[in-house]
DOGUMAR-956177 format. One record per residue: residue number from 1; residue in three letters; x, y, z of N, C-alpha, C in turn. Coordinates in nm, 3 decimals. Layout:
// DOGUMAR-956177
(rec NUM,"ALA",(X,Y,Z),(X,Y,Z),(X,Y,Z))
...
//
This chain:
// DOGUMAR-956177
(rec 1,"MET",(15.105,-12.857,14.187),(14.976,-12.868,14.119),(14.901,-12.735,14.130))
(rec 2,"THR",(14.848,-12.687,14.020),(14.775,-12.560,14.021),(14.629,-12.585,14.054))
(rec 3,"ARG",(14.567,-12.486,14.115),(14.426,-12.497,14.150),(14.341,-12.464,14.029))
(rec 4,"MET",(14.227,-12.528,14.021),(14.135,-12.500,13.911),(14.072,-12.362,13.933))
(rec 5,"ALA",(14.047,-12.293,13.824),(13.989,-12.159,13.833),(13.844,-12.166,13.884))
(rec 6,"ALA",(13.769,-12.262,13.839),(13.629,-12.273,13.880),(13.613,-12.398,13.966))
(rec 7,"SER",(13.538,-12.384,14.074),(13.512,-12.499,14.157),(13.404,-12.585,14.092))
(rec 8,"ALA",(13.391,-12.707,14.141),(13.288,-12.796,14.091),(13.150,-12.734,14.113))
(rec 9,"GLU",(13.133,-12.665,14.226),(13.003,-12.602,14.254),(12.972,-12.492,14.152))
(rec 10,"HIS",(13.074,-12.416,14.113),(13.054,-12.313,14.011),(13.010,-12.377,13.880))
(rec 11,"LEU",(13.076,-12.484,13.842),(13.042,-12.548,13.715),(12.901,-12.604,13.718))
(rec 12,"LYS",(12.862,-12.667,13.828),(12.725,-12.719,13.838),(12.624,-12.606,13.832))
(rec 13,"ALA",(12.654,-12.495,13.899),(12.563,-12.380,13.898),(12.552,-12.320,13.757))
(rec 14,"LEU",(12.663,-12.316,13.684),(12.660,-12.265,13.546),(12.571,-12.352,13.459))
(rec 15,"VAL",(12.584,-12.482,13.473),(12.502,-12.574,13.392),(12.354,-12.557,13.428))
(rec 16,"ARG",(12.324,-12.547,13.558),(12.183,-12.528,13.598),(12.127,-12.398,13.542))
(rec 17,"ALA",(12.203,-12.290,13.553),(12.156,-12.160,13.502),(12.133,-12.166,13.352))
(rec 18,"HIS",(12.223,-12.232,13.282),(12.208,-12.245,13.136),(12.083,-12.326,13.103))
(rec 19,"ALA",(12.065,-12.437,13.172),(11.949,-12.524,13.145),(11.818,-12.451,13.174))
(rec 20,"GLU",(11.819,-12.364,13.274),(11.698,-12.289,13.310),(11.686,-12.158,13.231))
(rec 21,"GLU",(11.779,-12.136,13.138),(11.782,-12.015,13.056),(11.782,-11.889,13.141))
(rec 22,"ASP",(11.853,-11.893,13.253),(11.864,-11.779,13.344),(11.996,-11.707,13.315))
(rec 23,"ASP",(11.993,-11.620,13.215),(12.113,-11.551,13.170),(12.178,-11.468,13.280))
(rec 24,"ASP",(12.097,-11.397,13.357),(12.154,-11.312,13.462),(12.232,-11.395,13.563))
(rec 25,"ARG",(12.176,-11.507,13.605),(12.246,-11.592,13.701),(12.371,-11.653,13.637))
(rec 26,"PHE",(12.360,-11.694,13.511),(12.474,-11.751,13.440),(12.590,-11.651,13.436))
(rec 27,"TYR",(12.561,-11.527,13.397),(12.665,-11.425,13.389),(12.722,-11.394,13.528))
(rec 28,"SER",(12.636,-11.390,13.628),(12.681,-11.363,13.764),(12.780,-11.469,13.811))
(rec 29,"ILE",(12.749,-11.595,13.786),(12.839,-11.704,13.826),(12.968,-11.697,13.747))
(rec 30,"ALA",(12.959,-11.667,13.618),(13.080,-11.656,13.536),(13.171,-11.545,13.588))
(rec 31,"LEU",(13.113,-11.434,13.632),(13.194,-11.326,13.689),(13.256,-11.367,13.822))
(rec 32,"LYS",(13.187,-11.450,13.899),(13.245,-11.502,14.023),(13.365,-11.590,13.992))
(rec 33,"VAL",(13.353,-11.669,13.887),(13.466,-11.753,13.845),(13.583,-11.665,13.803))
(rec 34,"ALA",(13.555,-11.556,13.731),(13.661,-11.464,13.689),(13.729,-11.401,13.810))
(rec 35,"ALA",(13.651,-11.361,13.909),(13.708,-11.300,14.029),(13.795,-11.400,14.105))
(rec 36,"LYS",(13.745,-11.522,14.117),(13.823,-11.626,14.186),(13.953,-11.653,14.111))
(rec 37,"SER",(13.946,-11.656,13.980),(14.065,-11.679,13.898),(14.167,-11.568,13.917))
(rec 38,"ALA",(14.118,-11.444,13.922),(14.208,-11.331,13.942),(14.279,-11.341,14.076))
(rec 39,"ARG",(14.204,-11.379,14.181),(14.265,-11.394,14.314),(14.370,-11.505,14.317))
(rec 40,"GLN",(14.353,-11.604,14.231),(14.446,-11.716,14.226),(14.564,-11.690,14.133))
(rec 41,"GLY",(14.568,-11.571,14.076),(14.680,-11.534,13.991),(14.662,-11.564,13.844))
(rec 42,"HIS",(14.540,-11.593,13.803),(14.512,-11.620,13.661),(14.451,-11.495,13.599))
(rec 43,"GLY",(14.527,-11.387,13.600),(14.477,-11.257,13.556),(14.431,-11.253,13.412))
(rec 44,"LYS",(14.507,-11.313,13.322),(14.471,-11.309,13.180),(14.338,-11.379,13.157))
(rec 45,"PHE",(14.321,-11.496,13.217),(14.194,-11.569,13.202),(14.079,-11.488,13.262))
(rec 46,"ALA",(14.102,-11.427,13.379),(13.998,-11.350,13.444),(13.952,-11.233,13.356))
(rec 47,"VAL",(14.047,-11.164,13.297),(14.013,-11.051,13.209),(13.937,-11.099,13.086))
(rec 48,"GLU",(13.984,-11.208,13.025),(13.917,-11.261,12.906),(13.774,-11.305,12.937))
(rec 49,"LEU",(13.755,-11.370,13.052),(13.621,-11.415,13.089),(13.529,-11.297,13.116))
(rec 50,"ARG",(13.580,-11.196,13.188),(13.500,-11.076,13.216),(13.459,-11.007,13.086))
(rec 51,"GLU",(13.554,-10.993,12.992),(13.523,-10.929,12.864),(13.421,-11.010,12.785))
(rec 52,"LEU",(13.433,-11.141,12.789),(13.337,-11.227,12.719),(13.197,-11.211,12.777))
(rec 53,"VAL",(13.186,-11.208,12.909),(13.055,-11.191,12.973),(12.995,-11.057,12.934))
(rec 54,"GLU",(13.074,-10.951,12.941),(13.023,-10.818,12.905),(12.980,-10.813,12.758))
(rec 55,"SER",(13.057,-10.875,12.671),(13.023,-10.880,12.529),(12.892,-10.954,12.506))
(rec 56,"MET",(12.875,-11.066,12.575),(12.752,-11.144,12.559),(12.632,-11.069,12.617))
(rec 57,"ARG",(12.652,-11.001,12.728),(12.543,-10.922,12.787),(12.498,-10.813,12.690))
(rec 58,"GLN",(12.593,-10.743,12.628),(12.558,-10.636,12.534),(12.489,-10.693,12.411))
(rec 59,"ARG",(12.538,-10.804,12.362),(12.478,-10.866,12.244),(12.338,-10.915,12.275))
(rec 60,"GLY",(12.318,-10.970,12.394),(12.186,-11.018,12.435),(12.088,-10.904,12.450))
(rec 61,"ALA",(12.133,-10.791,12.501),(12.045,-10.676,12.521),(11.997,-10.622,12.387))
(rec 62,"LYS",(12.079,-10.633,12.284),(12.041,-10.581,12.152),(11.942,-10.673,12.082))
(rec 63,"THR",(11.944,-10.803,12.114),(11.859,-10.897,12.041),(11.728,-10.925,12.111))
(rec 64,"ILE",(11.712,-10.885,12.237),(11.587,-10.912,12.308),(11.474,-10.836,12.240))
(rec 65,"GLY",(11.372,-10.907,12.204),(11.256,-10.847,12.141),(11.273,-10.815,11.994))
(rec 66,"ALA",(11.391,-10.830,11.941),(11.414,-10.798,11.801),(11.348,-10.897,11.708))
(rec 67,"ALA",(11.346,-11.023,11.746),(11.291,-11.126,11.659),(11.139,-11.135,11.670))
(rec 68,"GLY",(11.083,-11.093,11.783),(10.940,-11.103,11.802),(10.901,-11.244,11.840))
(rec 69,"PRO",(10.772,-11.267,11.860),(10.728,-11.399,11.902),(10.743,-11.502,11.790))
(rec 70,"THR",(10.763,-11.625,11.830),(10.773,-11.734,11.735),(10.640,-11.808,11.733))
(rec 71,"PRO",(10.568,-11.806,11.621),(10.439,-11.875,11.617),(10.459,-12.026,11.624))
(rec 72,"VAL",(10.377,-12.090,11.707),(10.384,-12.235,11.720),(10.284,-12.300,11.626))
(rec 73,"VAL",(10.165,-12.244,11.620),(10.063,-12.291,11.526),(10.000,-12.169,11.459))
(rec 74,"GLN",(9.948,-12.189,11.343),(9.883,-12.077,11.273),(9.733,-12.096,11.285))
(rec 75,"PRO",(9.662,-11.993,11.333),(9.517,-12.006,11.348),(9.447,-12.019,11.214))
(rec 76,"ARG",(9.337,-12.091,11.215),(9.259,-12.106,11.092),(9.147,-12.003,11.090))
(rec 77,"GLY",(9.111,-11.965,10.972),(8.996,-11.879,10.955),(9.024,-11.741,10.965))
//
């Protein structure tokens, strides 16, 4: 039987970080999962996960502030 790449604790932490919109923590946990996977001999998965995290970080950095604030209500007068 092969070991899972991510522990249950990692998965719970990923869900919490996502729900709290904490991108930095989410990416940090994902990289920990990649490192653990690499140590367990899942090199291809580890590389793919690391590349995905880096790609998402770069994409996120480009879009921050680009859209501007989202108006909830329009003032009168």
